[in-house]
Backbone as a ProteinNet text record, in pm:
[ID]
protein_1_A
[PRIMARY]
TTIEFAGALHSTMVKRVHLKNPSSKTLRYNAVLVGRDAADFSLSKGNTVTLAPKRQTNINVEFTSRFLRPAEAVLLLFSKSVGGIHGVTLTFSLKSEVNHIEPVDILKCKSPCYEL
[TERTIARY]
14	123.4	133.2	255.4	278.7	342	288.2	343.4	402.7	532.6	602.2	630.7	599	624.6	733.6	846.7	956.1	996.4	1009	1045.9	1055.6	1064.7	1082.6	950.1	960.8	844.6	778.2	647	563.3	575.2	634.9	642.4	529.5	501.1	400.9	473.4	441.2	501.9	394.2	429.5	335.2	390.3	305	339.3	233.5	275.7	183.1	151.6	24.2	-20.7	-57.9	10.9	-9.9	-112.2	-220.5	-326.7	-335.7	-354.6	-369.8	-501.7	-562.6	-684.4	-653.2	-624	-591.5	-714.9	-834.2	-955.5	-1004.2	-1104.5	-1162.5	-1285.4	-1308.9	-1422.2	-1372.5	-1451.4	-1418	-1435.6	-1339.4	-1347.7	-1359.3	-1439.3	-1453.9	-1435.3	-1355.5	-1328.1	-1363.2	-1409.8	-1422.5	-1305.8	-1232.5	-1117	-1157.1	-1116.6	-1148.3	-1021.7	-994.9	-883.8	-940.9	-892.8	-941	-822.6	-848.1	-744.6	-719.6	-630.6	-600.4	-560	-477.4	-424.2	-474	-590.5	-642.4	-656.8	-681.8	-699.1	-570.9	-454.8	-327.6	-294.4	-371	-351.2	-465.1	-439	-544.3	-517.3	-622.8	-614.5	-634.6	-536.2	-540	-642.6	-680.5	-773	-914	-946.4	-1080.4	-1088.2	-1208.5	-1226.4	-1278.2	-1294.3	-1341.4	-1235.2	-1208.8	-1108.9	-1175.7	-1164.6	-1219.1	-1104.3	-1101.4	-997.2	-1061.2	-1027.3	-1077.4	-1013.5	-1073.2	-1017	-873	-789.4	-647.9	-569.6	-613.5	-546.4	-487.5	-414.9	-355.5	-361.7	-352.6	-356.4	-281.6	-254.1	-190	-284.3	-280	-350.1	-242.5	-251.5	-156.7	-210.8	-131.5	-165.9	-71.4	-127.1	-46.9	-50.4	62.8	72.3	143	85.7	149.2	177.9	306.7	344.8	320.3	256.1	226.9	291.9	329.4	384.3	510	591.1	711.8	680.5	570.7	537.5	495.9	517.1	475.7	324.1	279.3	136.5	101.4	-21.3	-67	-210.7	-237.9	-374.1	-381.1	-500	-520.4	-597	-551	-620.9	-696.2	-829.1	-913.3	-972.3	-965.8	-1028	-1136.8	-1263.8	-1379	-1429.5	-1453.2	-1502.2	-1649.5	-1686.2	-1826.1	-1861.9	-1982.6	-2026.7	-2038.2	-1977.4	-1991.2	-2033.3	-2158.6	-2207.8	-2202.6	-2219.6	-2218	-2079.1	-1975.3	-1837.5	-1785.8	-1728.9	-1667.4	-1519.1	-1436.7	-1296.3	-1276.3	-1156.8	-1127.6	-1104.6	-1130.7	-1102	-951.6	-895.2	-751.5	-725.8	-622.2	-588.6	-440.8	-412.1	-274.3	-254.9	-150.9	-115.1	-28.1	-61.2	13.3	84.7	216.2	295.2	391.4	416.9	508.5	622.7	727.3	843.3	902.3	920.6	986.8	1136.7	1212.9	1356.7	1440.4	1373	1446.7	1359.8	1422.3	1349.9	1423.3	1352	1406.2	1353.1	1440.4	1389.7	1313.4	1205.2	1126.8	1202	1269.1	1343.3	1447.2	1550.4	1653.8	1656.5	1646.3	1648.4	1775.6	1842.2	1960.2	1923.3	1955.9	1923	2047.3	2056.3	2163.7	2099	2153.2	2097.2	2205.6	2204.9	2302.8	2269.9	2375.5	2355.3	2316.3	2366.5	2342.5	2345.6	2254.2	2255.3	2239.1	2310.4	2296.6	2168.8
318.9	389.6	529	572.2	704.8	796.3	916.2	1018	1125.3	1150.8	1246.3	1375.8	1486	1619.6	1681.6	1714.6	1777.4	1904.9	2013	2139.5	2250.5	2372.6	2491.1	2534.7	2600	2656.7	2758.4	2757.7	2845.9	2819.7	2708.6	2675.9	2579.9	2571.6	2477.5	2366.1	2243.2	2125.5	2045.3	1982.4	1903.5	1763	1665	1524	1465.6	1370.6	1304.2	1164.2	1131.1	995.6	935.4	828	764.4	651.9	659.8	559.1	488.1	355.4	274.5	198.2	182	100.8	-18.5	-135	-251.8	-322.1	-283.3	-352.3	-301.6	-368.1	-329.6	-240	-193.6	-107.1	26.7	131.5	263.5	264.7	326.3	342.6	491.3	524.3	662.5	665.8	763.6	777.4	917.3	926.4	1053	1061.4	1171.7	1191.3	1279.4	1236.8	1310.8	1319.8	1438.6	1459.1	1469.6	1386.6	1386.7	1387.9	1428.2	1425.4	1561.6	1561.5	1681.2	1800.6	1778.1	1887.8	1883.1	1825.2	1810.1	1944.4	2051.8	2184.3	2235.4	2182.4	2226.7	2152.3	2048.6	1971.3	2002	1992.4	2014.6	1931.6	1914.9	1842.2	1943.8	1957.9	2064.3	2042.3	1918.1	1891.3	1858.3	1887.1	1858.3	1724.5	1689.1	1571.3	1448.2	1455.3	1339.6	1297	1165.7	1109.5	999.7	1006.9	903.8	837.1	704.8	626.9	542	570.2	491.5	351.9	254.7	119.1	116.4	41.5	21.4	152.4	253.7	384.5	414	524.1	569.1	720.8	773.2	917.5	952.7	1080.5	1131.1	1225.4	1219.2	1315.9	1399	1530.5	1618.8	1655.6	1626.6	1662.2	1774.7	1887.5	2003	2019.2	2061.4	2088.9	2221.6	2308.1	2434.4	2430.2	2438.3	2429.5	2563.4	2555	2674.7	2670.8	2551.4	2533.8	2449.1	2456.3	2373.8	2227.4	2202.6	2064.4	1988.4	1858.2	1777.8	1779.4	1785.7	1780.5	1639.5	1598.3	1464.6	1471.6	1392.3	1377.8	1245.7	1213.6	1091.2	1126.4	1074.2	1087.5	957.3	967.6	851	864	756.7	751.6	645	691.6	602.4	577.6	452.5	416.1	450.1	506	529.6	429.2	383.1	282.5	342.1	274.4	309.6	181.4	171.9	51.2	-71.3	-50.3	-161.6	-206.5	-138.9	-176.4	-85.8	-148	-73.8	-107.4	-6.9	-30.2	-39.8	-74.8	-83.4	57.3	75.6	202.7	213.2	327.3	350.1	449.4	421.7	506.3	542.6	671.9	720.4	807.6	780.5	862.2	978.3	1100	1220.3	1275.2	1293.4	1345.7	1451.6	1549.9	1657.4	1672.2	1736.8	1768.1	1899.9	1993.4	2119.3	2098	2106.9	2082.6	2206.6	2320.8	2443.5	2563.4	2666.7	2789	2907	2982	3104.2	3222.9	3312.8	3429.6	3522.7	3580.2	3675.4	3807.4	3844	3969.4	3958.6	4040.5	4045.6	4187.8	4198.9	4328.8	4340.6	4455.8	4481.3	4580.7	4548	4632.7	4653.7	4771.3	4799.6	4831.2	4770.9	4790.8	4764	4839.9	4807.7	4671.4	4598	4467	4476.1	4582.8	4592.1	4738.6	4780.8	4915.5	4907.2	4994.8	5000	5070.3
-214.7	-276.2	-213.5	-186.4	-128.3	-232.5	-244.2	-332.3	-243.1	-258.8	-172.2	-245.8	-179.9	-231.2	-144.4	-202.5	-127.9	-200.9	-124.3	-186.4	-84.4	-136.3	-53.1	8.6	122.2	188.9	96.4	88.3	6.1	-144	-182.4	-324.9	-361.7	-490.9	-541.4	-615.2	-576.1	-636.7	-708.6	-818.8	-896.8	-914.1	-889.8	-913.1	-1005.2	-1088.2	-1180.3	-1132.6	-1137.5	-1108.7	-1243.8	-1281	-1411	-1397.5	-1474.1	-1470	-1604.4	-1600	-1721.4	-1714.2	-1827.7	-1838.4	-1929.1	-1871.2	-1953.4	-2010.6	-1967	-2010	-2145.8	-2197.9	-2326.7	-2307.7	-2184.7	-2152.8	-2099	-2117.6	-2064.3	-1913	-1843.3	-1697.9	-1665.1	-1563.6	-1519.3	-1367.8	-1321.4	-1178.5	-1131.5	-1008.2	-936.2	-839.2	-842.5	-754.7	-637.3	-516.1	-394.4	-309	-256.8	-163.3	-23.1	68.7	206.4	301.9	426.1	528.3	589.2	687.5	766	679.2	579	497.6	353.4	330.8	194.3	122.2	196.1	134.1	69.1	108.7	51	-78.9	-110.9	-232.4	-329.2	-459	-557.5	-682	-760.9	-887.9	-999.8	-1086.6	-1186.3	-1297.2	-1325.7	-1436.2	-1389.9	-1267	-1217.8	-1147.4	-1104.4	-1021	-1094.5	-1225.7	-1301.3	-1400.7	-1404.3	-1495.2	-1576.9	-1708.1	-1795.8	-1869.7	-1862.7	-1929.8	-2039.2	-2164	-2275.7	-2270.1	-2337.2	-2336.6	-2387.6	-2316.7	-2353.8	-2361.5	-2288.8	-2288.7	-2152	-2145.1	-2019.8	-2013.1	-1891.2	-1871.7	-1743.7	-1725.3	-1604.7	-1532	-1399.3	-1314.8	-1247	-1259.1	-1191.2	-1053.5	-950.7	-813.4	-771.9	-729.6	-689.4	-538	-483.9	-340.8	-321.1	-238.5	-201.7	-53.1	-18.3	123.3	192.2	308.9	387.7	523.8	570.2	703.9	697.7	804.3	811.6	840.9	911.7	946.5	820.4	819.6	703.8	687	564.8	533.5	487.5	518.4	480	430.2	327.4	274.8	199.5	152.1	76	-51.2	-164.1	-290.5	-315.1	-324.7	-351.5	-490.7	-567	-698.8	-694.2	-693.1	-687.6	-829.6	-861.8	-993	-1007.2	-1122.7	-1158.1	-1266.7	-1263.9	-1360.2	-1500	-1597.6	-1738.6	-1809.1	-1845.4	-1910.5	-1820.4	-1689.3	-1595.1	-1552.5	-1598.9	-1565.5	-1454.7	-1350.4	-1240.2	-1233.6	-1209.5	-1181.3	-1031.1	-989.4	-846.8	-792.1	-662.3	-596.8	-576.7	-614.4	-602.4	-489.4	-408.9	-294.8	-300.1	-284.3	-281.7	-158.2	-82.8	32.6	-16.3	24.2	-15.7	107	95.8	207.9	156.2	241.6	201.2	300.3	250.8	334.2	285.8	378.2	345.4	366.2	258.1	268.1	238	221.7	190.6	226.6	282.5	317.1	254.5	174.3	114.9	193.7	240.1	312.3	218.5	269	191.4	182.8	293	297.8	408.9	400.6	504.3	559.6	691.1	756.7	838.6	830.8	911.7	1020.1	1144.5	1257.9	1342.7	1403.1	1497.8	1630.5	1735.8	1868.1	1970.9	2081.3	2185.2	2246.7	2278.5	2337.6	2484.4	2552.1	2695.3	2735.9	2821.1	2875.9	3026	3099.8	3245.3	3282.3
[MASK]
++++++++++++++++++++++++++++++++++++++++++++++++++++++++++++++++++++++++++++++++++++++++++++++++++++++++++++++++++++

């Protein structure tokens, strides 16, 4: 699954990853961000996610754009054993796109175009 972040340069965007636990056992995951631009992505609630039986939760993934080029990373959710129960490893591709640039400041200058 790919999660796309689109927004203005230097802005922070947040996307939610919705997780469900259909089983009758508690599941626990460790979240890890890896890849070329992993430092530009973060998890607002920490790196551990616990899902009670038959419950659901959201993970907020934040991205702050620093460059015009697209950023890429991968969100991995590794299952930790809870009472001998393991969930499947979940993988999400994170990609960004800068679709707007706001100027920080506008400077007006006067200069001759040509001098002999």
